C-alpha positions in Angstrom: -53.3 -66.5 69.8 -50.0 -65.3 71.1 -50.4 -62.6 69.3 -52.9 -61.1 71.8 -50.8 -62.3 75.1 -51.8 -59.7 78.1 -49.6 -58.2 80.7 -51.1 -59.2 84.1 -52.8 -56.1 85.2 -51.4 -56.1 89.2 -47.7 -54.5 89.5 -45.4 -56.4 91.1 -42.2 -55.2 93.1 -39.0 -55.9 90.8 -35.2 -55.2 91.3 -35.3 -53.4 87.5 -37.8 -50.9 89.3 -37.4 -47.4 88.7 -37.0 -45.0 91.6 -40.2 -42.9 93.5 -38.9 -39.5 93.9 -41.9 -37.7 91.9 -45.1 -35.9 93.6 -48.0 -34.2 92.1 -46.3 -30.6 91.5 -43.9 -32.2 89.8 -46.0 -34.1 87.7 -48.3 -31.2 86.7 -44.9 -29.4 85.8 -43.6 -32.0 83.7 -47.1 -32.0 81.7 -47.1 -28.3 81.6 -43.5 -28.2 80.2 -44.1 -30.7 77.7 -48.0 -29.7 76.2 -46.8 -25.4 76.5 -43.9 -24.7 74.1 -43.3 -25.1 70.4 -47.1 -25.8 69.5 -48.5 -22.4 71.0 -45.2 -20.4 70.1 -45.1 -21.0 66.4 -48.1 -23.8 65.3 -50.8 -20.7 66.1 -49.6 -19.4 62.9 -49.7 -22.0 60.7 -52.9 -22.6 62.4 -54.4 -19.8 61.4 -53.1 -19.9 57.8 -55.2 -23.1 57.7 -58.6 -21.7 59.2 -58.4 -18.1 59.8 -60.0 -16.5 62.9 -61.8 -19.7 63.7 -58.6 -21.1 64.5 -59.8 -20.2 67.6 -63.2 -23.2 67.1 -60.1 -25.5 66.1 -57.9 -24.6 69.4 -61.3 -26.1 71.2 -61.8 -29.2 68.9 -58.5 -30.0 69.8 -58.7 -29.2 73.1 -61.7 -31.0 74.0 -60.7 -34.4 72.0 -57.5 -33.8 74.1 -59.7 -33.5 77.2 -61.4 -36.7 76.6 -58.3 -38.7 76.2 -56.3 -37.1 79.3 -59.6 -37.8 80.9 -59.1 -41.9 79.7 -55.6 -41.2 80.7 -56.1 -40.7 84.1 -58.3 -43.3 85.1 -55.5 -46.1 82.9 -52.8 -44.4 85.1 -54.1 -45.0 88.7 -55.5 -48.6 87.3 -52.0 -49.9 86.0 -49.7 -47.5 87.6 -46.9 -48.7 85.9 -44.3 -47.0 83.4 -45.5 -47.0 79.7 -48.0 -45.1 79.6 -50.4 -46.1 76.0 -47.8 -49.0 75.5 -48.4 -50.2 78.8 -52.4 -50.0 79.1 -52.6 -51.7 75.8 -50.5 -54.7 76.3 -52.8 -55.2 79.4 -55.8 -54.4 77.8 -55.9 -55.4 74.1 -52.6 -57.8 73.9 -49.1 -57.7 72.8 -49.7 -57.1 69.1 -51.7 -53.9 69.4 -49.3 -52.8 72.0 -46.3 -53.0 69.8 -47.9 -51.1 67.5 -48.9 -47.8 69.6 -45.6 -48.6 71.4 -44.0 -48.1 67.9 -45.8 -45.2 67.1 -45.3 -43.5 70.2 -41.3 -43.9 69.8 -42.0 -42.1 66.4 -44.1 -39.3 67.9 -41.6 -38.3 70.7 -38.5 -38.7 68.1 -39.9 -36.4 65.8 -41.2 -34.0 68.9 -37.7 -34.1 70.6 -36.1 -33.2 67.0 -38.1 -30.7 65.8 -38.0 -28.5 68.8 -33.7 -29.0 69.0 -33.9 -27.4 65.4 -36.4 -24.5 66.7 -34.3 -24.4 69.9 -31.1 -24.1 67.7 -33.0 -21.6 65.5 -33.1 -19.3 68.3 -30.0 -19.7 69.4 -28.0 -19.7 65.9 -29.0 -16.1 65.8 -27.2 -15.4 69.0 -23.9 -17.5 68.3 -23.4 -16.8 64.5 -22.5 -12.9 65.5 -20.2 -14.4 67.9 -17.9 -16.2 64.9 -19.7 -19.5 65.3 -19.3 -21.0 62.1 -22.9 -21.1 60.2 -21.8 -24.8 58.6 -22.3 -25.9 62.0 -25.6 -24.6 62.8 -27.7 -26.4 60.0 -27.7 -29.8 58.3 -26.3 -31.4 54.9 -30.0 -31.0 53.7 -29.9 -27.3 54.4 -26.6 -26.6 53.0 -24.7 -27.1 56.8 -22.4 -29.9 58.3 -24.6 -30.8 61.7 -26.6 -28.7 63.8 -24.3 -28.7 66.6 -26.6 -26.2 68.8 -29.5 -29.4 68.4 -27.3 -31.9 69.4 -25.7 -29.7 72.0 -29.2 -29.2 73.8 -30.2 -32.5 73.3 -27.1 -33.7 75.4 -27.6 -31.2 78.1 -31.2 -32.6 78.8 -30.4 -36.2 78.5 -27.5 -35.4 81.3 -30.3 -33.7 83.4 -32.6 -36.9 83.1 -29.7 -39.4 83.7 -28.5 -37.0 86.7 -31.6 -37.7 88.7 -35.4 -37.6 87.6 -36.3 -35.8 90.6 -33.2 -33.1 89.9 -34.5 -32.4 86.3 -37.9 -32.4 87.2 -37.4 -29.6 89.6 -35.6 -27.5 87.5 -38.2 -28.1 84.7 -40.9 -26.6 86.9 -38.4 -23.7 87.3 -38.6 -23.0 83.3 -42.1 -23.6 83.2 -42.7 -20.7 85.5 -41.0 -18.5 83.0 -42.7 -19.4 80.0 -46.2 -19.2 81.8 -44.9 -15.7 82.9 -44.4 -15.0 78.8 -47.4 -16.0 77.8 -49.5 -13.8 80.5 -47.2 -10.9 79.6 -48.4 -11.6 76.0 -52.0 -12.3 76.8 -51.8 -9.0 78.7 -50.1 -6.6 76.2 -52.2 -8.5 73.2 -55.6 -7.9 74.6 -56.0 -4.2 75.0 -55.7 -4.1 70.9 -58.3 -6.3 70.5 -60.5 -5.4 67.3 -63.5 -7.7 66.9 -63.2 -6.5 62.6 -59.7 -8.9 62.7 -62.5 -11.8 63.1 -64.2 -11.1 59.8 -64.9 -13.5 58.0 -64.7 -15.8 60.9 -64.6 -19.1 58.6 -63.2 -18.3 55.4 -62.2 -21.6 54.5 -65.2 -23.7 55.5 -65.1 -26.5 58.5 -64.0 -29.6 57.5 -60.5 -30.7 55.4 -61.0 -28.9 51.4 -57.9 -28.7 49.1 -57.3 -24.9 48.2 -55.7 -23.7 44.6 -52.2 -23.4 46.2 -52.2 -27.6 47.5 -52.7 -26.7 51.0 -55.3 -28.3 53.0 -57.3 -25.7 54.8 -60.4 -25.6 57.2 -61.3 -25.7 60.9 -60.9 -29.2 61.3 -57.7 -29.1 58.7 -56.3 -26.4 61.5 -57.6 -28.6 64.5 -55.5 -32.0 63.0 -52.1 -29.7 63.3 -52.9 -27.3 66.2 -53.1 -30.8 67.8 -49.7 -31.1 68.3 -49.8 -28.2 70.7 -51.4 -30.2 73.8 -50.6 -33.6 73.5 -47.6 -33.8 76.1 -49.5 -35.0 78.8 -49.2 -38.3 78.2 -45.8 -38.1 79.2 -47.0 -37.8 82.7 -48.4 -41.5 82.5 -44.6 -42.7 81.4 -43.7 -41.4 85.1 -46.3 -44.0 87.0 -43.6 -46.1 88.2 -41.5 -43.1 89.7 -44.4 -41.5 91.4 -44.4 -41.4 94.9 -48.4 -41.8 95.0 -49.5 -43.0 92.1 -53.2 -43.9 92.6 -53.5 -39.5 93.6 -50.7 -38.1 92.0 -51.3 -39.4 88.2 -54.6 -38.2 88.3 -54.1 -34.8 89.6 -51.2 -34.4 87.2 -52.7 -35.5 84.0 -55.9 -33.5 84.4 -54.7 -30.5 86.1 -51.7 -29.7 83.6 -54.4 -30.2 80.8 -57.0 -28.0 82.0 -54.0 -25.2 82.7 -52.9 -25.4 79.2 -56.8 -25.9 77.7 -57.1 -22.1 79.3 -53.8 -21.0 78.8 -54.2 -21.3 75.1 -57.7 -20.1 74.4 -56.5 -16.5 76.2 -53.6 -16.8 73.8 -55.8 -17.6 70.9 -58.2 -15.1 71.1 -55.5 -12.3 72.0 -53.5 -13.0 68.9 -56.6 -13.2 66.6 -57.8 -10.5 67.8 -54.8 -8.0 67.7 -53.8 -8.5 64.3 -55.3 -10.2 61.2 -54.5 -13.7 60.8 -53.1 -12.7 57.1 -49.9 -10.3 58.7 -48.4 -13.3 61.1 -49.8 -17.0 59.6 -46.7 -17.3 58.0 -44.5 -16.4 60.9 -42.0 -18.6 62.4 -42.4 -16.7 65.7 -46.4 -15.6 65.3 -46.5 -14.4 69.1 -43.4 -12.0 68.6 -44.5 -11.0 65.2 -47.7 -9.4 66.9 -46.5 -7.7 69.3 -44.0 -5.8 67.6 -46.7 -5.4 65.0 -49.1 -3.6 67.6 -45.7 -1.3 69.1 -44.8 -3.3 71.8 -41.1 -4.8 70.6 -39.5 -4.7 74.0 -42.0 -7.2 74.8 -41.3 -9.0 71.7 -37.7 -9.5 72.0 -38.8 -10.5 76.1 -41.1 -13.6 74.4 -38.4 -14.7 72.2 -35.6 -14.9 74.7 -38.0 -16.7 77.1 -38.5 -19.7 74.5 -34.9 -19.8 74.3 -34.8 -20.3 78.1 -38.0 -22.2 78.3 -38.2 -24.3 75.0 -35.7 -27.2 77.1 -38.8 -28.4 79.3 -40.5 -29.4 76.1 -37.4 -31.5 75.0 -36.9 -32.8 78.8 -40.8 -33.8 78.8 -40.7 -35.5 75.4 -37.2 -37.1 75.8 -38.2 -38.4 79.3 -40.8 -40.1 78.0 -39.5 -41.4 75.3 -36.8 -43.0 76.9 -39.3 -44.8 79.3 -41.2 -46.2 76.3 -37.9 -47.8 75.1 -37.1 -49.1 78.6 -41.0 -50.7 79.2 -40.4 -52.3 75.9 -36.5 -53.2 76.6 -37.8 -54.6 79.9 -40.8 -56.8 77.9 -38.5 -58.2 75.9 -39.6 -56.5 72.8 -36.3 -54.7 72.4 -33.0 -55.6 73.8 -33.2 -56.7 77.1 -29.6 -55.2 78.1 -31.4 -51.7 77.7 -33.1 -52.3 80.9 -30.7 -51.6 83.4 -31.1 -48.7 85.9 -28.0 -46.9 87.2 -27.6 -46.8 91.5 -29.7 -43.0 91.4 -32.5 -45.4 89.8 -32.5 -43.5 86.7 -32.4 -45.8 83.4 -29.1 -44.7 82.1 -28.4 -46.8 78.7 -31.6 -46.3 77.3 -31.6 -42.3 78.1 -28.5 -42.3 76.0 -29.6 -44.3 73.2 -32.5 -42.3 72.9 -30.2 -39.0 73.0 -28.2 -40.3 70.6 -31.3 -41.6 68.1 -33.2 -38.0 68.8 -29.5 -36.3 68.2 -28.7 -37.8 64.8 -32.2 -37.0 63.2 -32.2 -33.2 64.5 -28.5 -33.1 63.7 -28.4 -34.3 59.8 -32.0 -33.8 58.7 -34.8 -31.4 57.8 -37.8 -31.2 59.5 -40.2 -30.2 58.0 -43.8 -31.4 56.9 -43.3 -34.8 58.2 -43.4 -33.9 61.4 -46.6 -34.3 61.2 -46.5 -37.7 61.5 -46.1 -37.0 65.2 -49.4 -36.1 65.5 -50.5 -39.4 63.6 -48.5 -41.6 65.9 -49.9 -39.3 69.1 -53.9 -39.8 67.8 -53.3 -43.5 67.2 -52.0 -44.0 71.4 -54.9 -41.5 72.2 -57.7 -43.8 70.8 -56.3 -46.8 71.8 -56.2 -45.7 75.6 -59.9 -44.4 75.4 -60.9 -48.0 73.8 -58.9 -49.5 77.1 -60.9 -47.5 79.4 -63.8 -48.8 77.5 -63.2 -52.1 77.5 -61.8 -52.6 81.1 -65.1 -50.6 82.1 -67.2 -53.8 80.7 -64.3 -56.6 81.5 -63.8 -55.2 85.4 -66.0 -53.1 86.1 -65.7 -53.3 89.7 -61.7 -53.1 89.8 -60.3 -50.5 91.9 -59.9 -47.1 90.2 -58.8 -43.8 92.3 -60.0 -41.8 89.7 -63.3 -42.5 87.5 -63.7 -41.0 84.3 -66.9 -39.0 84.5 -69.6 -40.0 81.9 -66.7 -42.3 80.8 -69.0 -44.0 77.7 -69.5 -40.4 76.0 -65.9 -39.5 76.7 -64.3 -42.3 75.5 -66.7 -42.4 72.5 -65.6 -38.7 72.0 -62.1 -39.5 72.1 -61.7 -42.4 70.0 -64.1 -40.8 67.2 -62.5 -37.6 67.6 -58.9 -39.3 67.2 -59.9 -40.9 64.4 -61.8 -37.5 62.4 -58.4 -35.8 63.2 -56.1 -38.4 61.7 -58.2 -38.5 58.9 -57.7 -34.7 58.9 -53.8 -34.9 58.4 -52.6 -34.7 55.2 -52.8 -37.6 53.1 -49.0 -37.8 52.8 -48.7 -38.1 56.5 -50.7 -40.9 56.5 -49.3 -42.7 54.0 -46.1 -42.2 56.0 -47.5 -43.6 59.2 -48.8 -46.6 57.6 -45.0 -47.3 55.8 -43.5 -46.8 59.8 -45.8 -49.5 61.0 -45.6 -52.0 58.3 -42.0 -51.5 59.4 -42.8 -51.9 62.8 -44.6 -54.9 62.5 -41.6 -56.1 60.5 -39.2 -55.5 63.5 -42.0 -57.4 65.6 -42.2 -60.7 63.7 -38.3 -60.9 63.3 -36.8 -60.1 66.6 -39.6 -58.9 69.2 -42.3 -61.6 68.9 -40.2 -64.5 69.9 -38.1 -63.0 72.6 -40.8 -61.3 74.4 -42.3 -65.1 74.4 -39.4 -66.4 75.7 -38.9 -63.6 78.4 -42.5 -64.5 79.4 -41.7 -68.1 79.5 -43.7 -69.1 76.9 
């Protein structure tokens, strides 16, 4: 039964604690910075290809499920204001082995997101560098005919350096870049919305609601699109990994998580309606830069260039949010003994330098030499598992400890938690079957690591 050993719910002061430097504006900016990125800038095209104009409905469904998970996160984060996010909540509520699975899934999620965004940023940067004589072979990995993707490695190193410099300093810069990104999307809506044509919404649901295989081998439907668009919403979970670095976690975590999620749902719905209404979905569905394409097609090339430039400037905020989150997950798992404890050291500035360097090296290798294509959907699989686990944790704690202090209480908790669990489960099975299989393989490998290395050391570290 030591497989289900639980961490104590009390958060004790410790020598290797992280410095508390963040307030709620930093957390809202961290969440918005992590959420608003490649998802809305690129996946709206993929979503439109899968669902047609009803991609708007896909955004509503994915956003509603994420909102339920966000409310559960807010309650758990204020009950357990410690680093580690879903991994820590699962360790406290569900037990060690389930916590390991969730932590391992979060490592998968964050690694693929950071690597994918870095490669996407490299695509924009390379277009500017190669005309200046930068070798094309250094802008792609071996699978794409190059040697190594240097721009992707470079931007990861820059963001990692900021995180090692100091959490507050990197969060402040993040807030500035988030403003740039929001202004760019606001301009897109203001420019595209006047071109709205209701005829572009017909037929509204050309591929049906549920996931169905098309003649071209692509799974389509409202829910198939929602399962992919889900990528565009998560990122608020990175806020909960900052609990140990928050000045007033009981108040600020709930404001950060719920505030960033509400802001992003509003932004996404406005962008989706403006995009689908301005241009037939068939004309931008296959584009890697759908929003810029829409602006060019409606005769606004100057605004399209501005949007693309803003993406280059502001996409590193997504890297910062997820690299921050992944380094904190690694840090807490190492501190618990499930990974080498030597990694869980804190610098004089209160940042986990060793684990940040290790995280940066890992994702730089992936981004530098590996092509990130359909396997990036694995990030969604890991996230859905974590979100469902947090909803379960909230429901269990409502029964196990109904009188425990909760500075934020999820409204209609049984309903919200149940929708969160069932919604995440449905979205998981709406993912491509290959993705589900890869996720199974990843966790089988993770369980091997746990039983061969982590279990004994975690037990020894906890005095068992």
